[in-house]
Structures are given as C-alpha cells and as structure tokens.
N, CA, C and O of each residue as an XYZ file, in Angstrom:
400
protein
N      14.860   -155.025    231.313
C      16.019   -154.645    230.754
C      16.997   -155.835    230.199
O      17.169   -156.594    231.153
N      17.596   -156.239    229.237
C      18.247   -156.789    229.121
C      19.995   -157.218    229.282
O      20.899   -156.549    228.780
N      20.160   -158.267    229.962
C      22.204   -158.628    230.926
C      22.350   -158.860    229.275
O      21.626   -159.153    228.324
N      23.764   -158.539    229.550
C      24.600   -159.621    228.328
C      26.123   -159.646    229.475
O      26.475   -158.714    230.198
N      26.717   -160.824    229.352
C      27.753   -161.450    230.260
C      28.985   -161.633    229.137
O      28.753   -162.185    228.061
N      30.104   -161.205    229.425
C      31.215   -161.655    228.149
C      32.445   -161.948    229.839
O      32.308   -161.647    231.024
N      33.510   -162.637    229.071
C      34.640   -163.059    230.584
C      35.972   -162.372    229.538
O      36.093   -162.430    228.314
N      36.967   -161.650    230.705
C      38.110   -161.203    230.528
C      39.022   -162.269    230.107
O      38.901   -163.397    230.584
N      39.748   -162.044    229.414
C      40.969   -163.493    229.033
C      41.772   -162.678    229.088
O      41.562   -161.508    228.769
N      42.983   -163.174    229.549
C      44.422   -162.915    230.306
C      44.632   -161.837    229.291
O      43.501   -161.716    228.821
N      45.010   -161.417    228.987
C      45.206   -160.113    228.143
C      44.725   -158.553    228.467
O      45.319   -157.549    228.074
N      43.481   -158.576    229.293
C      42.077   -157.991    229.814
C      41.329   -157.687    228.469
O      40.315   -156.990    228.499
N      41.673   -158.054    227.620
C      40.277   -158.428    225.784
C      38.725   -159.001    226.274
O      38.710   -159.776    227.231
N      37.762   -158.721    225.793
C      36.391   -158.908    226.166
C      35.770   -158.768    225.171
O      35.511   -157.705    224.607
N      35.424   -160.003    224.815
C      34.657   -160.037    223.118
C      33.103   -160.067    223.579
O      32.712   -160.963    224.327
N      32.314   -159.151    223.152
C      31.175   -158.683    223.504
C      30.292   -159.481    222.827
O      30.323   -159.507    221.596
N      29.542   -160.108    223.428
C      27.981   -161.301    223.040
C      28.157   -161.084    221.771
O      28.916   -160.131    221.594
N      27.814   -161.517    220.903
C      26.452   -161.310    219.237
C      25.802   -160.433    219.872
O      26.163   -159.272    219.679
N      25.140   -160.571    220.418
C      23.609   -160.179    220.276
C      23.283   -158.765    220.927
O      22.242   -158.108    220.937
N      24.805   -158.480    221.578
C      24.711   -157.350    221.863
C      25.403   -156.027    220.508
O      25.105   -154.860    220.254
N      26.404   -157.002    219.944
C      26.631   -155.948    219.309
C      25.714   -156.188    217.339
O      25.995   -155.775    216.213
N      25.072   -156.695    217.682
C      24.130   -156.295    216.913
C      23.171   -155.662    217.327
O      22.677   -154.929    216.470
N      22.594   -155.636    218.512
C      21.594   -154.741    219.038
C      22.483   -153.536    218.647
O      21.915   -152.755    217.883
N      23.880   -153.173    219.033
C      23.852   -151.802    218.915
C      24.655   -151.518    217.153
O      25.075   -150.579    216.477
N      24.539   -152.605    217.086
C      25.699   -152.218    214.961
C      26.504   -151.914    215.569
O      26.432   -150.685    215.535
N      27.881   -152.363    216.593
C      28.858   -152.212    216.463
C      29.715   -153.832    215.668
O      29.849   -155.002    216.026
N      30.010   -153.223    214.779
C      31.045   -153.676    213.996
C      32.974   -154.040    214.003
O      33.668   -153.347    214.747
N      33.343   -154.644    213.522
C      34.426   -155.200    213.486
C      35.172   -153.625    213.509
O      34.874   -152.726    212.722
N      36.348   -153.506    214.747
C      37.118   -152.368    214.668
C      36.005   -150.890    214.929
O      35.761   -149.892    214.250
N      35.707   -151.212    215.782
C      34.209   -149.735    216.161
C      34.879   -149.864    217.130
O      35.541   -150.832    217.506
N      34.644   -148.331    217.816
C      36.001   -147.514    218.710
C      34.585   -148.045    220.076
O      33.451   -147.678    219.768
N      34.715   -148.799    221.369
C      33.623   -148.720    221.914
C      34.629   -147.669    223.060
O      35.847   -147.728    223.228
N      33.562   -146.684    223.769
C      34.698   -146.268    224.967
C      33.234   -146.758    226.264
O      32.050   -147.093    226.236
N      34.531   -146.456    227.441
C      34.092   -147.458    228.998
C      33.759   -145.618    229.601
O      34.508   -144.768    229.118
N      33.013   -145.293    230.289
C      33.249   -144.471    231.150
C      32.630   -144.711    232.694
O      31.484   -145.145    232.812
N      33.241   -144.482    233.566
C      33.403   -145.115    235.163
C      32.743   -143.926    235.287
O      32.816   -142.883    234.637
N      32.092   -144.248    236.221
C      30.435   -142.539    237.118
C      30.675   -143.122    238.544
O      30.674   -144.274    238.979
N      30.850   -142.081    239.025
C      30.953   -141.253    240.372
C      30.637   -142.336    241.110
O      31.192   -142.447    242.203
N      29.684   -143.361    240.674
C      29.131   -144.585    241.694
C      29.631   -145.913    241.896
O      29.189   -146.802    242.624
N      30.734   -145.903    241.050
C      31.049   -146.993    240.668
C      30.449   -147.795    239.450
O      30.876   -148.915    239.166
N      29.514   -147.221    238.793
C      28.293   -147.674    237.841
C      29.508   -147.772    236.175
O      30.008   -146.657    236.026
N      29.971   -148.724    235.112
C      29.942   -148.290    234.211
C      29.684   -148.944    233.155
O      29.726   -150.152    232.922
N      29.241   -147.508    232.134
C      28.628   -147.679    231.120
C      29.508   -147.232    229.943
O      30.519   -146.532    229.978
N      28.579   -148.083    228.363
C      29.429   -148.483    227.620
C      29.153   -147.294    226.680
O      28.119   -146.729    227.036
N      29.680   -146.760    225.681
C      29.337   -145.534    224.765
C      30.100   -146.805    223.375
O      31.267   -147.196    223.372
N      28.853   -147.249    222.200
C      29.848   -147.621    220.933
C      29.762   -146.631    219.931
O      28.644   -146.240    219.593
N      30.840   -146.141    219.373
C      30.884   -144.912    218.931
C      30.902   -145.902    217.423
O      31.879   -146.542    217.036
N      29.269   -145.807    216.575
C      29.273   -146.378    215.175
C      28.817   -145.190    214.576
O      27.719   -145.516    214.123
N      28.965   -144.254    214.361
C      28.485   -143.288    213.138
C      29.563   -142.044    213.505
O      30.457   -141.843    214.327
N      28.856   -141.266    212.274
C      29.640   -139.705    212.513
C      28.395   -139.079    212.523
O      27.186   -139.199    212.719
N      29.707   -138.039    212.077
C      28.465   -136.195    212.088
C      27.708   -136.090    210.024
O      27.015   -135.385    209.290
N      28.571   -137.442    210.042
C      27.859   -136.320    208.228
C      26.972   -137.391    207.791
O      27.119   -137.534    206.577
N      26.172   -138.150    208.234
C      24.718   -138.285    208.055
C      24.266   -136.376    208.966
O      23.284   -136.297    209.704
N      24.955   -135.422    208.756
C      24.226   -134.591    209.742
C      24.514   -133.196    208.675
O      24.529   -131.988    208.911
N      24.702   -133.890    207.574
C      25.671   -132.846    206.523
C      24.270   -131.887    206.010
O      23.261   -132.408    205.536
N      24.432   -130.500    206.197
C      23.534   -129.800    206.020
C      22.893   -129.586    206.697
O      22.111   -128.878    206.063
N      22.384   -129.666    208.048
C      21.861   -129.213    208.832
C      22.881   -127.850    209.750
O      22.633   -126.747    210.238
N      23.832   -128.549    209.627
C      24.869   -126.934    210.169
C      25.298   -126.310    208.856
O      25.455   -126.864    207.768
N      25.492   -124.710    209.276
C      26.317   -124.089    208.601
C      27.477   -124.136    208.217
O      27.622   -123.760    207.054
N      28.349   -124.445    208.724
C      30.150   -124.814    208.365
C      30.023   -126.537    208.370
O      29.291   -127.185    209.118
N      30.777   -126.984    207.513
C      31.523   -128.141    207.165
C      32.628   -128.675    207.939
O      33.304   -127.800    207.398
N      33.399   -129.231    208.632
C      34.302   -130.012    209.214
C      35.116   -130.389    208.602
O      34.779   -131.573    208.583
N      35.903   -130.351    208.090
C      36.440   -131.916    207.842
C      37.730   -131.995    209.203
O      37.850   -130.921    209.793
N      38.533   -132.995    209.644
C      36.860   -134.198    209.600
C      35.402   -133.941    210.444
O      35.086   -132.753    210.502
N      34.891   -134.467    210.808
C      33.386   -133.872    211.613
C      34.340   -134.098    212.586
O      35.527   -134.401    212.709
N      33.258   -133.806    213.289
C      33.461   -133.587    214.760
C      32.638   -135.264    215.428
O      31.507   -135.747    215.392
N      33.798   -135.619    215.910
C      33.222   -136.900    217.030
C      32.384   -136.722    217.648
O      32.047   -135.538    217.607
N      31.417   -137.706    218.673
C      30.288   -137.814    219.726
C      30.522   -137.454    220.146
O      29.821   -136.530    220.556
N      32.571   -137.743    220.955
C      33.415   -137.911    222.049
C      33.277   -135.963    222.092
O      32.885   -135.364    223.093
N      33.719   -135.232    220.717
C      34.023   -134.124    221.188
C      32.862   -133.027    221.301
O      33.090   -131.902    221.745
N      31.406   -133.508    220.797
C      30.282   -133.408    220.580
C      29.252   -132.873    221.868
O      28.434   -131.963    222.002
N      29.958   -134.341    223.000
C      29.490   -134.467    224.456
C      30.204   -133.688    225.099
O      29.578   -133.132    226.001
N      31.830   -133.254    224.979
C      32.234   -132.993    225.479
C      31.574   -131.212    225.309
O      31.315   -130.471    226.257
N      31.449   -130.930    224.060
C      31.422   -129.523    224.167
C      29.970   -129.153    224.823
O      29.665   -127.976    225.013
N      29.308   -129.971    225.076
C      27.716   -129.932    225.361
C      27.817   -129.910    226.719
O      26.983   -129.175    227.250
N      28.754   -130.616    227.642
C      29.149   -130.671    228.815
C      30.331   -129.083    229.593
O      30.282   -128.795    230.789
N      31.001   -128.525    228.844
C      31.213   -127.578    228.670
C      30.674   -126.039    229.271
O      30.922   -125.068    229.985
N      29.554   -126.824    228.168
C      28.623   -125.574    228.187
C      27.801   -125.276    229.261
O      27.326   -124.188    229.588
N      27.629   -126.920    230.033
C      26.499   -127.061    231.211
C      27.684   -127.069    232.050
O      27.212   -127.831    232.894
N      28.807   -126.831    232.469
C      29.438   -126.242    233.650
C      29.981   -124.363    233.127
O      30.998   -123.983    233.707
N      29.474   -123.558    232.344
C      29.381   -122.678    232.800
C      28.386   -121.784    232.785
O      28.607   -120.588    232.977
N      27.216   -122.256    232.561
C      26.122   -121.542    232.508
C      25.726   -122.655    234.243
O      24.856   -122.326    235.049
N      26.420   -123.615    234.357
C      26.034   -123.668    236.229
C      26.762   -122.779    236.991
O      26.216   -122.554    238.072
N      28.058   -122.048    236.769
C      29.219   -121.314    236.553
C      28.386   -120.491    237.046
O      28.230   -120.316    238.255
N      27.870   -120.002    236.292
C      26.929   -118.322    236.013
C      26.061   -118.304    237.246
O      26.007   -117.613    238.263
N      25.215   -119.631    236.613
C      23.798   -119.365    238.048
C      24.131   -119.711    239.769
O      23.437   -119.961    240.755
N      25.848   -119.539    239.433
C      26.639   -120.121    241.438
C      26.620   -118.413    241.022
O      25.687   -117.871    241.615
N      27.286   -117.589    240.291
C      27.623   -116.451    240.822
C      26.779   -115.594    240.450
O      27.388   -114.595    240.067
N      25.187   -115.416    240.329
C      24.236   -114.880    240.415
C      24.014   -114.223    238.740
O      23.275   -113.287    238.437
N      24.704   -114.854    238.013
C      24.567   -113.716    237.275
C      23.249   -114.628    235.309
O      23.521   -115.570    234.565
N      22.323   -113.898    235.320
C      22.026   -114.851    234.527
C      22.173   -115.340    233.168
O      22.401   -114.555    232.247
N      22.043   -116.720    232.969
C      22.377   -117.326    231.606
C      21.779   -116.509    230.533
O      20.576   -116.338    230.332
N      23.171   -115.836    229.606
C      23.101   -116.145    228.245
C      22.422   -116.708    227.342
O      22.632   -117.899    227.109
N      21.105   -115.736    226.366
C      20.340   -116.655    225.496
C      21.074   -116.003    224.034
O      22.000   -115.197    223.944
N      20.280   -116.682    222.954
C      21.041   -116.666    221.760
C      20.376   -115.131    221.671
O      19.439   -114.667    222.320
N      21.196   -114.515    220.638
C      20.872   -112.724    220.482
C      21.001   -111.610    221.301
O      21.037   -110.445    220.905
N      21.108   -112.202    223.076
C      21.330   -111.613    223.782
C      22.465   -110.666    223.785
O      22.984   -110.843    222.683
N      23.091   -109.823    224.367
C      24.286   -109.366    224.832
C      25.043   -109.374    226.117
O      25.023   -108.439    226.917
N      25.679   -110.427    226.262
C      25.961   -110.364    227.654
C      26.241   -109.496    229.167
O      27.008   -108.541    229.041
N      25.751   -109.714    230.421
C      25.400   -108.848    230.937
C      26.528   -108.014    231.690
O      26.230   -106.997    232.316
C-alpha cells in the first residue's frame, strides 16, 4: 500500500503530494473531507465528482444533485434504522412489503 507524507505549516495547511492528488483526481478547489474513526485512524475522502453522471438511473432528478456526503448519510440512517429494528425483534421490511 503506498504511503504519502506531507508537513503541516504554521496555519495548519497541508499540501497533498502531487502523486496522491493525481491518483485521486484532486483538482485545485476540490473538497477533501477528513474522518476520525473511533480507533483514532484518520481517513481522507476526496470529493471529486457529483451525481450528475448518474442521470437517467433514477426517476427523480434533483437540483442541485445529492452530494456524496448526503448519500453516505442516507445509507447510514438506513443502516441504523435496520439495526434498531433487529434489536427490537421486528423483521426488516423488504421492498414492496408492508410494515408489520
């Protein structure tokens, strides 16, 4: 697994190494998110695209399109709801089935 090193300047800025920016297609002005995991690891998520490339795959077109972050949040919400249902003893609902 490749590793990359950068230094933090006095203002707290970090310049990502060019090879990493190239591999992740990070252009100037791109948004980069940092996630701190419960075990102390930091994960970096470069937001390099939008959902516009998925046009036609969904019924409803939203303007502005959903961000990757919004999609991640919706997936997490669904997982948490499914987890709560399993803890309460209720069976998870399946598409097309009515809730119990």
